[in-house]
Rosetta silent file (secondary structure, phi, psi, omega in degrees, C-alpha in Angstrom):
SEQUENCE: XXXXXXXXXXXXXXXXXXXXXXXXXXXXXXXXXXXXXXXXXXXXXXXXXXXXXXXXXXXXXXXXXXXXXXXXXXXXXXXXXXXXXXXXXXXXXXXXXXXXXXXXXXXXXXXXXXXXXXXXXXXXXXXXXXXXXXXXXXXXXXXXXXXXXXXXXXXXXXXXXXXXXXXXXXXXXXXXXXXX
SCORE:     score description
SCORE:     0.000 S_00000001
   1 L     0.000  128.027  179.763  -21.273   31.618   -9.173 S_00000001
   2 L   -96.130  125.047 -178.554  -18.814   29.070  -10.536 S_00000001
   3 L   -92.361  157.440 -178.872  -15.161   30.108  -10.358 S_00000001
   4 L  -110.762  173.412  175.998  -12.423   29.157  -12.801 S_00000001
   5 H   -61.734  -35.833  177.811   -8.773   28.291  -12.463 S_00000001
   6 H   -64.115  -39.213  175.897   -7.953   31.831  -13.609 S_00000001
   7 H   -61.770  -44.531  179.346  -10.074   33.190  -10.730 S_00000001
   8 H   -61.159  -42.564 -179.528   -8.222   30.955   -8.301 S_00000001
   9 H   -62.926  -38.625  177.068   -4.846   32.121   -9.640 S_00000001
  10 H   -64.888  -44.175  179.130   -5.849   35.791   -9.145 S_00000001
  11 H   -64.790  -40.223  179.788   -7.006   35.097   -5.592 S_00000001
  12 H   -62.593  -36.231  177.130   -3.841   33.115   -4.901 S_00000001
  13 H   -65.455  -34.909  179.465   -1.742   36.104   -5.996 S_00000001
  14 H   -75.653  -29.172 -177.871   -3.624   38.313   -3.537 S_00000001
  15 L  -129.667   69.553 -173.830   -3.286   35.778   -0.708 S_00000001
  16 L   -66.249  -17.418 -178.972   -0.023   33.909   -1.342 S_00000001
  17 L   -84.441   -6.001 -179.256    0.127   32.489    2.191 S_00000001
  18 L   -97.034  140.333  171.490   -3.106   30.522    1.753 S_00000001
  19 E   -92.310  124.488 -175.891   -3.296   27.036    0.274 S_00000001
  20 E  -124.296  148.388  171.123   -6.294   26.889   -2.053 S_00000001
  21 E  -126.537  153.231  174.771   -8.031   24.202   -4.079 S_00000001
  22 E  -113.834  116.465 -176.662  -10.667   24.590   -6.789 S_00000001
  23 E  -129.679  114.029  178.721  -13.376   21.944   -6.561 S_00000001
  24 L    51.976   42.214  176.670  -16.420   22.008   -8.861 S_00000001
  25 L    82.500    2.914  178.969  -16.124   25.778   -9.296 S_00000001
  26 E  -113.820  138.804  176.850  -15.720   26.505   -5.572 S_00000001
  27 E   -89.013  130.725  179.165  -12.534   27.661   -3.887 S_00000001
  28 E  -112.982  124.539  176.106  -11.605   25.725   -0.787 S_00000001
  29 E   -88.341  123.087 -178.334   -9.184   27.269    1.695 S_00000001
  30 E   -88.339  119.006  178.742   -7.019   24.548    3.175 S_00000001
  31 L   -78.054  157.745  176.001   -6.415   25.093    6.863 S_00000001
  32 L   -59.091  145.324  178.867   -3.099   24.104    8.420 S_00000001
  33 L   -82.181  168.946  174.485   -3.026   20.470    9.426 S_00000001
  34 L   -70.379  161.232 -178.385   -2.364   19.259   12.915 S_00000001
  35 H   -59.504  -48.158 -177.297    1.222   18.662   13.959 S_00000001
  36 H   -60.342  -46.110 -177.490    0.818   14.877   14.129 S_00000001
  37 H   -66.307  -34.790  177.254   -0.802   14.590   10.707 S_00000001
  38 H   -70.401  -34.253  175.899    1.878   16.766    9.113 S_00000001
  39 H   -64.333  -39.382  177.193    4.588   14.637   10.715 S_00000001
  40 H   -65.173  -43.672  178.836    2.913   11.551    9.204 S_00000001
  41 H   -62.428  -41.921  178.926    2.724   13.254    5.795 S_00000001
  42 H   -62.897  -39.194  178.178    6.405   14.237    6.031 S_00000001
  43 H   -64.602  -41.601  179.574    7.332   10.641    6.879 S_00000001
  44 H   -64.530  -44.180  177.533    5.364    9.352    3.893 S_00000001
  45 H   -59.932  -43.749 -179.665    7.023   11.871    1.561 S_00000001
  46 H   -63.084  -45.201  179.719   10.440   10.861    2.947 S_00000001
  47 H   -60.958  -43.950  179.240    9.743    7.141    2.524 S_00000001
  48 H   -65.988  -48.577 -177.894    8.581    7.673   -1.060 S_00000001
  49 H   -60.690  -41.993 -178.176   11.414   10.043   -1.975 S_00000001
  50 H   -64.081  -22.778  177.287   14.071    7.759   -0.511 S_00000001
  51 H   -91.594  -44.256 -171.087   12.879    4.965   -2.816 S_00000001
  52 H   -74.406  -47.271 -171.541   11.952    6.923   -5.936 S_00000001
  53 H   -61.919  -49.328 -179.048   14.815    9.411   -6.364 S_00000001
  54 H   -64.029  -23.067 -179.419   17.806    7.029   -6.461 S_00000001
  55 H   -94.661   -4.994 -179.930   15.921    4.834   -8.940 S_00000001
  56 L    53.048   45.379 -177.800   14.779    7.829  -11.024 S_00000001
  57 L   -82.989  -24.052 -177.246   11.241    6.447  -11.098 S_00000001
  58 E   164.841 -151.163 -173.890    9.465    9.798  -11.068 S_00000001
  59 E  -121.240  137.952  176.748    8.552   12.806   -8.948 S_00000001
  60 E  -114.635  134.013  175.176    7.435   13.086   -5.324 S_00000001
  61 E  -131.807  161.773  176.958    5.667   16.166   -3.991 S_00000001
  62 E  -101.783 -164.690 -167.813    4.183   17.305   -0.702 S_00000001
  63 L   -70.084  -10.899 -179.336    0.930   19.096    0.067 S_00000001
  64 L   -89.800   -9.072 -179.649    1.689   22.401   -1.647 S_00000001
  65 L   -81.585  123.639 -179.676    1.939   20.947   -5.166 S_00000001
  66 L   -97.625  149.692  178.233   -1.252   21.475   -7.133 S_00000001
  67 E  -121.970  122.762  170.844   -2.629   19.318   -9.928 S_00000001
  68 E   -81.105  109.675 -173.767   -4.877   20.650  -12.687 S_00000001
  69 L   -87.073  160.086 -179.135   -7.103   17.641  -13.123 S_00000001
  70 L   -57.408  -21.337  179.270   -8.910   16.583  -16.323 S_00000001
  71 L   -90.694    9.166  179.336  -12.231   17.769  -14.811 S_00000001
  72 L    79.920    0.897  173.508  -10.778   21.330  -14.399 S_00000001
  73 L   -74.732  156.805  171.584  -10.438   21.049  -10.618 S_00000001
  74 E  -119.182  114.654 -177.122   -7.197   22.021   -8.938 S_00000001
  75 E  -124.644  155.748  179.959   -6.367   19.660   -6.071 S_00000001
  76 L  -135.440   99.466  176.542   -3.364   19.215   -3.804 S_00000001
  77 L   -70.441  163.206  179.846   -2.912   15.838   -2.094 S_00000001
  78 L   -66.385  -30.834  174.629   -0.782   15.597    1.052 S_00000001
  79 E  -151.839  151.389  179.179    1.770   13.561   -0.917 S_00000001
  80 E  -152.024  160.385  176.906    1.929   12.425   -4.515 S_00000001
  81 E  -137.005  134.478  174.539    3.993   10.462   -7.004 S_00000001
  82 E  -126.237  129.469  178.163    4.082   10.846  -10.789 S_00000001
  83 E   -59.003  142.918 -177.220    5.921    8.374  -13.008 S_00000001
  84 H   -54.904  -41.312 -176.733    8.942    9.840  -14.804 S_00000001
  85 H   -69.072  -16.931  179.102    7.581    9.069  -18.271 S_00000001
  86 H   -92.280  -19.472 -177.786    4.424   11.081  -17.534 S_00000001
  87 L  -145.197   81.723 -173.328    6.200   14.189  -16.222 S_00000001
  88 L   -64.613  -32.457  178.573    9.663   14.495  -17.773 S_00000001
  89 L  -133.229  150.039  177.307   10.282   17.949  -16.239 S_00000001
  90 L   -72.102  127.577  176.442    8.851   19.703  -13.207 S_00000001
  91 L   -73.441  150.633  177.522    6.345   22.357  -14.257 S_00000001
  92 L   -68.968  -34.450 -177.738    6.826   25.853  -12.841 S_00000001
  93 L  -107.268 -128.118 -177.579    3.147   26.056  -11.956 S_00000001
  94 L   -88.636  146.378  173.486    0.621   23.241  -11.563 S_00000001
  95 E   -74.681  135.302 -177.901    1.018   19.785  -13.088 S_00000001
  96 L   -99.870   65.360  178.979   -1.683   19.232  -15.705 S_00000001
  97 L  -170.020  169.101  172.120   -2.475   15.613  -14.917 S_00000001
  98 L   -90.841  134.943  178.979   -3.654   13.335  -12.155 S_00000001
  99 L   -64.336  157.495  177.275   -0.776   11.883  -10.120 S_00000001
 100 L   -72.628  -34.151  178.121   -0.180    8.149  -10.318 S_00000001
 101 E  -129.273  130.906  174.919   -0.232    7.905   -6.505 S_00000001
 102 E  -124.284  139.826 -178.774   -2.090   10.244   -4.186 S_00000001
 103 E  -126.547  131.095  173.363   -1.819   10.211   -0.395 S_00000001
 104 E  -118.725  140.847  177.861   -4.143   11.900    2.085 S_00000001
 105 E  -119.073  126.652  179.602   -3.455   12.121    5.821 S_00000001
 106 L   -71.153  124.075  173.419   -6.342   12.649    8.232 S_00000001
 107 L  -105.429  169.831 -176.656   -5.845   15.722   10.379 S_00000001
 108 L   -56.593  -30.416 -178.035   -8.032   16.670   13.374 S_00000001
 109 L   -89.213   -3.995 -176.788  -10.249   18.935   11.253 S_00000001
 110 L   -84.247  150.489  172.009  -10.742   16.401    8.429 S_00000001
 111 L  -102.784  126.310 -177.285  -13.780   14.241    7.776 S_00000001
 112 H   -57.597  -39.982 -178.919  -12.839   10.686    6.744 S_00000001
 113 H   -65.435  -36.481  176.976  -15.649   10.451    4.195 S_00000001
 114 H   -65.508  -40.286  178.213  -14.491   13.682    2.530 S_00000001
 115 H   -65.758  -41.977  177.624  -10.941   12.320    2.301 S_00000001
 116 H   -63.096  -39.379  178.694  -12.187    9.035    0.859 S_00000001
 117 H   -65.599  -38.144  177.840  -14.272   10.961   -1.683 S_00000001
 118 H   -63.483  -43.031  177.722  -11.217   13.031   -2.667 S_00000001
 119 H   -63.372  -43.521  179.212   -9.222    9.851   -3.229 S_00000001
 120 H   -62.304  -37.677  177.150  -12.063    8.336   -5.282 S_00000001
 121 H   -61.636  -46.612  177.153  -12.191   11.499   -7.401 S_00000001
 122 H   -57.466  -43.618 -178.542   -8.471   11.175   -8.122 S_00000001
 123 H   -62.708  -40.366  179.262   -8.964    7.506   -9.041 S_00000001
 124 H   -69.168  -19.520 -178.599  -11.766    8.289  -11.495 S_00000001
 125 L   -98.379    5.881  173.528   -9.513   10.906  -13.127 S_00000001
 126 L   121.230   -8.541  175.826   -6.586    8.554  -13.730 S_00000001
 127 L   -65.106  137.539 -177.739   -4.737    8.089  -10.447 S_00000001
 128 L   -84.310  -38.959 -177.154   -3.707    4.439  -10.111 S_00000001
 129 E  -138.498  136.536  174.059   -3.447    4.164   -6.303 S_00000001
 130 E  -120.986  138.425 -179.704   -4.810    6.271   -3.451 S_00000001
 131 E  -125.783  132.528  174.658   -3.665    5.928    0.148 S_00000001
 132 E  -114.345  119.235  177.577   -5.400    7.293    3.244 S_00000001
 133 E  -101.139  123.976 -178.244   -3.291    7.467    6.405 S_00000001
 134 E  -117.859   91.960 -178.241   -5.328    7.731    9.597 S_00000001
 135 L   -66.054  -23.653  178.854   -3.033    8.437   12.561 S_00000001
 136 L   -59.949  -41.312 -177.069   -6.032    8.561   14.960 S_00000001
 137 L  -108.728   -1.562 -177.874   -6.652    4.844   14.453 S_00000001
 138 L    54.958   50.545 -179.357   -3.203    3.889   13.104 S_00000001
 139 E  -126.867  142.675  173.380   -4.828    2.503    9.973 S_00000001
 140 E  -116.556  130.736  176.049   -3.817    2.752    6.320 S_00000001
 141 E  -111.376  125.844 -179.478   -6.455    2.404    3.603 S_00000001
 142 E  -111.816  126.760 -176.120   -5.179    1.549    0.103 S_00000001
 143 E  -117.437  136.310  169.749   -7.497    2.226   -2.844 S_00000001
 144 E  -124.550  146.439 -175.643   -7.393    1.013   -6.439 S_00000001
 145 L   -54.352  129.543  175.006  -10.038    2.063   -8.953 S_00000001
 146 L    74.702    9.069 -179.088  -13.185   -0.059   -8.773 S_00000001
 147 L  -122.802  158.078  174.581  -11.964   -2.181   -5.852 S_00000001
 148 L   -69.034  153.375  178.915  -12.653   -2.276   -2.139 S_00000001
 149 L   -65.639  144.823  170.492  -10.109   -0.646    0.124 S_00000001
 150 E   -96.322  124.768 -177.123   -7.303   -2.751    1.552 S_00000001
 151 E  -101.869  125.778  179.929   -7.023   -2.003    5.271 S_00000001
 152 E  -117.441  145.616  179.152   -3.585   -2.202    6.892 S_00000001
 153 L  -119.844 -179.297 -175.597   -2.636   -2.081   10.570 S_00000001
 154 L   -53.384  -34.721 -176.815    0.620   -1.647   12.499 S_00000001
 155 L   -81.790   -3.558 -177.999    1.714   -5.261   11.978 S_00000001
 156 L   -93.888  170.336  177.900    1.261   -4.973    8.172 S_00000001
 157 E  -120.751  128.519  177.798    3.593   -3.728    5.445 S_00000001
 158 E   -83.157  128.641  175.014    2.525   -1.082    2.933 S_00000001
 159 E  -135.447  156.835  173.844    3.458   -1.838   -0.681 S_00000001
 160 L  -138.469   69.572 -171.122    2.449   -0.374   -4.035 S_00000001
 161 L   -61.697  -28.555 -178.326    3.820   -3.009   -6.443 S_00000001
 162 L   -70.780  -19.552  179.616    2.015   -1.645   -9.508 S_00000001
 163 L  -118.675  -35.724 -173.864    3.928    1.664   -9.222 S_00000001
 164 L  -128.942   70.601 -177.571    6.873    1.074   -6.881 S_00000001
 165 L   -56.725  129.268  178.288    8.088   -2.524   -7.284 S_00000001
 166 L    90.448  -15.181  179.942   10.075   -3.621   -4.229 S_00000001
 167 L   -72.493  128.417  178.717    9.081   -0.633   -2.054 S_00000001
 168 E  -141.125  133.817  176.289    7.984   -1.753    1.414 S_00000001
 169 E  -135.338  120.461  173.306    7.220    0.285    4.527 S_00000001
 170 E   -60.045  130.931 -178.135    6.059   -1.221    7.804 S_00000001
 171 H   -55.175  -40.414 -179.075    2.841    0.594    8.700 S_00000001
 172 H   -59.396  -24.448 -179.783    4.077    1.116   12.271 S_00000001
 173 H   -76.647  -11.563 -178.686    7.002    3.164   10.852 S_00000001
 174 H   -80.329  -21.225 -174.061    4.615    5.782    9.430 S_00000001
 175 L   -89.269  153.519 -178.943    3.425    7.053   12.810 S_00000001
 176 L   -61.197  145.206  174.303    5.308    9.588   14.966 S_00000001
 177 L   -69.174  153.046  174.581    7.795    8.307   17.509 S_00000001
 178 L  -116.913  128.219 -179.337    6.960    8.691   21.170 S_00000001
 179 L  -106.693   99.869 -178.457    9.727    9.772   23.525 S_00000001
 180 L   -98.441    0.000    0.000    8.811    8.657   27.046 S_00000001
């Protein structure tokens, strides 16, 4: 049985504490992420917001914001950015577009290939840049449609010049601090 967005919305009303996605007619219950991966996602959201908001470049969201994609799926990346001209006002419900930038953070329960496939799906639906943050290996993978991933390590600097000119974040700054 293939479910619709309306089915998902009814289920979401019955279970408001669950994060749900609709993928190819199937509802996926998103489990809580690990502490480390959520800290990495929060850092990425903060880095993006601190650059985007004062420049009024667009909108930054965290993992609870859903996107109704052109293929009828409803997905929620760990972090996202939408250019101001594409989303003039925040919708009350789900944004009906693919974000310009999507970010996924690997948590302990995630499969890297599934995360890469999710990013590729976003790219085929109009997302310009996808980023995969892997705190296990301290690696950042940057994806552009039809191109091989750019792999960044701690000594590198993450940039997204096609969307965020001038924005730079040292990769090492994305990972949680250690207090010894």
